[in-house]
N, C-alpha and C positions, 0 to 999 in steps of 0.2 A: 504494500500500500504506500503510495507516494503522498506528499503533502496535499491536503484537501484543497480543491480550487476555491477561489474567493466567491463568497455568496453575493449574488446580484438579485435585486428585487425590484419589481415595477412599483414606483412610488406614485400613487394617485395624485399627490400634490404637485409634482413636477411633470407628470405624464410621460415619464421615461424610466427605463431600467437604470438602476444605479448600484454601484458596489456598496454593500452594507458594511458599515463600520460603526459599531456601537460607541456611544459617548464614553462608556466605561466598560472595557472588555471583561472586567471582573464582576460586573453586574448588568447583564443585558435585561432590559425590561420590555414586556409586551402586554398589551391590554386588548381584549376582544369583547365586544358587546355580547352579553349573554341573553338568556330568555326572559321574557315577561311571563311570569308563571301564573297563568289563569286557565290554561287548557293544555292539551297534548301538543308536543312539537311535531311539525310536519317535515317532510323531506327537505324542503327549502331551508328550514331552521337547522337541519343536520349538516348541511354543506359547510358552513363556516366552522362548526364544531370540529368536523373531520379535517378540513383544510388546515386550520391553524393548530390542530393537534400535530399534524405532520411537520409544520414549521417549528413548533416547540421542540419536537424530537430532534429535528435537524440542528437547531440552535444549541441544544444541549450537547450534541456531539462536537460542535465547533467551539463552544465556550464553556469555561469551568462553572459558571453560575448564571442561570437564567431564572428570572422571576416572571412568571406568567399569571396574569389575573384575568379571570372571566367572571363578570358580575351576575348577580341575580336581581332583576327588577321586581321588587315585591310590594310596590305601591304604585298604582296606576289606575286610571278610571275604568279600564276593562276588568281589572281585578275587583274593584268595588262593585261593578255591575254584576259580575259572576257570583260574588258572595251574597249580594242582595237577592238575586234570582234563586239561589239555592238555600237561602235562609240560614247562612252560617257565618261565623266570624271570618274576617279576611285571612287570618293566619291558617285557618283550615284549608283554604284554597291554595295559598302560596306554598305551604309546607308539603301538601300533597303533590302538587305539580312540579315543585322543585325536585322532590325525591324521584318522581317518575322520569323527569328529564335526565337526572344523573344516571339512573338505571338504564334508560334507553340509549343514551350516548355511550355508556360503558359497554353495552352489547355491541355497539359499532366499533369498539376498540379505542374509544376516546379516553385518554388518561385524564384524571382529575387535574384541574389547574393548581398552581401553587397557592393561589389566593382566590377565594370566592366571596367577594364582598357583597353585602346586601344593602340596598338603598336605604331601608328603614334603620340601619345601623350607622348611617352617615349623615343624618339630618343636621347635626350640629355643624359639620363641615360645610354643608350646603348653605346654611344660614350665614356662616362667617364669610363665605365667598360672595354671597349676595350683598352683604354689608360693604365689602370692599368695592364691589362694582358700583354700588350707589354712591359711595364716597368719591369715586373717581369720575363720576358722570356717565358711566356706561350702562347704568340701570336706574330705574325710578320706581317709586311706589305710587299706585293709583287704585283707589277703591278696594283696598285690601289685597291687591295684586302687586307683585313685583315683576317688572318687564325689562328685558334687555333692550337697550336703545341701539338698534341696528345701524342707523346713520352715523353713530359715534365710532364705528369700527370700519375704516376705509377698505380693509382687505376682505370684507364679507363677500362671499361668493367665489373666492379663489379656488377652493377645493373642488367644487362642482362645476366651475366654469360657466355659471349661469348669469344672465343679466338680471337686473332688478325686477322687471316685469315677469320673467320666467320664474324667479324665486318666489315671488308673491303668489303666483298661480300654483306653483308646485307645492308650496307649503300648505295650501288650503287654509290660509290664515283666517282666524276668527275676526269678523268685523265687530269691534267693540269700541264704545265711545271713550273709554279710558286710555286707549292707545294713542301715543303721540305720532306714530308712524304705522302704516298697515303691516309692515314687515316685522315689527317688534314682536318678540315671542315671550311667553310666560315662563318665569323662573319660580314663582310662588303664587298660589291661588287659595282663596278662602275655602274652608270646609264647613258644610252645614252640620248641625248637631248629630245627624245620623251618618256622617262620613268620618273616616279616620282623619285625625289632624294632630298637629304639634303646635305648641306655643312658639311665637316668634315676635319680633319687634313690630310686625305688621298685622298681628292678630293670629288667631288659631287658623291653621291651614295646612297645606301639603305641597310638596315640590312639584314643579314641572318635570317632564321626563329628561330633558337635555341636561339640566344642572346636575342630575344624579351621577352621571358618568364622570363629569369633570371633577366633582368632589371626591368620588371614590378613587380616581387616578391620583389626585393630589395626596390623599391620605395614605395610600398604600405603595405608590410607585414614585411619587415626586412631581415636580413641576413639568419637566420635559421627559418624555419616555422615548424609547428607541422605535417601537412599532405599535401602531394602533390599527386593529383589523376589524372587519365586519363585512356584512353583505352589501352589495352595491345599492340595495334599497335604502340603506342607512346613510349613504353619502350626503344626501340632502333630504330633509333639513337637519337630521340629527347630528351628523358629524360636522357639518358646517357650523351649527350652533355651538357644539362643544368647543371648536377652535376659537370662535368669537369670545365666548365667556371666559375660557381658560386663559387665552392670550391677554385679555384685558385685565383679568384678575391677578396676573403674574407679571406685570410690567412688560408685557409683550414678549415674554419668553415663549417659544413655540410649544404647543402641547405635545406634538409627536414629530420625530424626524422623518419617519416613514409612515405612509398611509397605504394599507393594502385592502383591496375589496374583491370579494369573490362574485362571480356572475350569478344571474338568476337560475332557478331550476324550473323548467317548463315540463308539463306532463303530456306526453304523446303529441308534441308540437303545439300545445295550447298553453296559454298562461294559466297557472294554478290559481283557482279562485273558488270561493264558496258558491258563487252564483252558477258556475259551471258544474259544481258538484264533483270536482276532480282533485280535491285536497287529499293528499296521501299522508297519513299519520305514521310516524316512525313506529309508534306503539303497535299499530296493526301490521306493518310490514315485517317486523321481527318475529311475528307469529307465522309468517308465510315463507320466510327465507332466512338463511344464516346472517347474522349481523355483519360478518366479515364480507359476505357477498354484497350487501348493501353498501358497505364502505368502499369496496373495490369499484362498484358502479359509479360512486361519487368521484372517485379518483381517476376514472378512465378518461375524463376530459380535463383540459388545463383549467386551473381554478378561476382564471379571469374571464373565461369564455362562458356564455350561457350553456347550460347542460340540459339536454332533452332526455328526461327520464321516461323509459319505456319498460314494459313487462319483458320484452325481448332482451333489452339491455341488462336487466337484472338476471335473467336466465343465462345470458352469455357470461356475466361476471361469475356466476356459480360454476360454469364449465371451465372458465379460466383458472379458478381456484382448484378445481379437480386436477388440472394439468400440473399446477405448481405443487400441490400436496402429493400428487402421484410421483413427482420427482423426489420429494423428501421420503416418501415411502420406499422408493427404489434404493434409497441410501440408508435404510434402517439398520443395515448390518455394520455400519461404521459409526464411530463417534465423531462428532463435529470437531474440526480443528479448534484448539483452545483460544486462538487469538480472536480479536473483535474486528478484523479487517472487513471493509466494504469495498466492492469493486470500484475502481476509479471511474469507469463509465457511468456507474450508478450515481456516484457522488457528483459527477459533472452535470448530470441531468437535474438532480434535485437542487443543486446550488445555482442552477440557471433559472431563477424565478420559479422554483417548485415545478419543474416540468415532469409531472408524474406520469403522463403517457410514455415519455421517453424512458423514464426510470423503470416502468413496468416492462418495457421491451427488453431491458437488460435482464430483469428477473426471468423472463421466459427464455432468454438465451442461456442463462445459467441452468434452467430446468432441462433444456435440450442437451447441454453438455453432460448433465448428471445421468441421463439415460444411456449415454454411450461410453462414459468413463469407466475404465477397468482398474487402474492403478489405485490402491487403497489410499495413498496420501492425497492424490488428486480428488478422489471422491470425498475424503474428509474435508478438504479445502472447499469444495463446491457446497457441501452441506452447510458449513459455517457461513459461506458467502450468502447462500439463500436465506438462512435464518437472520443474519445480521442486517442484510439489506431489507429483508421483509420487515424487521422491527422498525426501521426508520419510516416506513409507510404504514405501520400497524397491521401487517399481514403475516401469515405463516407462523404464528406463535402457538397454535394448537398442535396436539399430537395428531399426526396424519390419520391414524386409525380412528380417532374420535371424529375427525372431520368426515371421513367417509361413512361413519356410522350416523351422520346427521346430528351431531351434538348441538344442542341448543335450539333445535327446530322440531325434532320429532321425538319427544321424550317417551313415546309409546314403544319405541323400538327396544327390544330386549336382545342385547348383543350376544348373551350366552345362548339364547334360544336360536339365534341366527347361526351361530357357530356350530351348534348341535345339528341343525338341519344340513349345513354344508358338510359336516362329517358324515352324516347319514347318506348324503348324495355320493360322497367319495366312496363309501363302502359299497353302495349299489353299483357304481361304475366298475369297481374292482371285481364285483361278483357278476359283471356283465348283465346286470338288471337295468338296462338302459331306459326301460319304460318308467321304472320307479325314479331313476335319476332325473328324467325329464319332468316327472310330476313334481318333484321337489323344486327344481328350477322354476317351474311355472308357479308354484305356491309362493316362492320367494319373490318372483316378479309381481305377483298379485299384491304382495305387501309393500311394493315399492323398493325392493332390494335387487340391485343388479350385481351379478357375479361375473368374474373374469378369471378364466383358467390360464395359468402361466407358469414359468419356471419356478416361481416362488410358491407355487400351490394356488389355491383358489382364493382370490381377494374379493371383497364385497364392498358396496357402497350404496347409500340411499340415492335413489333416482332424483335428479334435479328437476 
């Protein structure tokens, strides 16, 4: 393994790929906008979780200390509405769906972030930031609200590249008499007696969405972080507003040096929306397919490009994993080389703005080599390379036999029973009772079990 190539990332702020150099190589900081926990996460929500999990894994290989924060938004009007509709306390909604989100993302191989701040635990920091913004003339109080004064920040719109008219239309701004400018956005708003609220200098109320992330970043990571990530849908107005309020609250120190955005997920070439009835929930998908296959389907396209999610694409991802795990199974008679090397071509792909399609092509070339290699040392090297490279993209960490047994998707499969049937079939074949052998094969097929006879004996797997 030679020295790792330099990491380049596409910076949404400058609209070009740049060499990534952290402000402090001994403490690399990354923040990604996490879920608003009032319902199940859909496949579009899963894409940034998976993409930035890969980036966090890569950063940890390149740097000695990475601090990755992904927040939980646990106060927001949709949460309030869901709690009211179900007749429960807000915490019952947020704790339930935060837990489900963590479990579902974990099934997709997403590692927990280093820090998972909650908005409700950062109210004091939000209020302090708003007080600074008011004192500097970048925010004002009106009718119990605190609003950011957009005209006071000349660089507003730089991230999204929108002009003023587009920004006002795109933000779907609320027309309110207390606003000085139509583009001004809410930092704090009053709460009615039946709504959650906190005491503040402007009365009992709750924060606006945008101020939450700025305050959590300030509290846990500092004034300026290395990387801020999220879906392209958050670029405007959320990230634009984060930049405005953070820069103005911090004497114009930049909020983030690199901004990364992943593309939309469409469903069968259509925009995912409730009105079309095509919203795919991760919680439902993981009951139908292995989490690792869902992850691979999300990584098959470059993160910055729109991804067209299809049933065929998910089935293809499962077949691709069959090939990769098949290569590991073919190497089951050797121990993986003890070193943690990753092929240069794989690292070159990942460090080139997370080019996962190109990195996956390297994985499949390793699998091809594994099937033809005969020298024990070479086979041990290939096994380590497959596992080590796989780890960086969150794949191939399961036992191959567990994968082919359908682990995590078909708990009704009794592996011991399947092995007993395969042994009975082998005995029937040895006794030249081919009718019985064929009957057992058909029974297994009826249960969704495919068998393959080869030099290593009869191998089986759950049909995809």
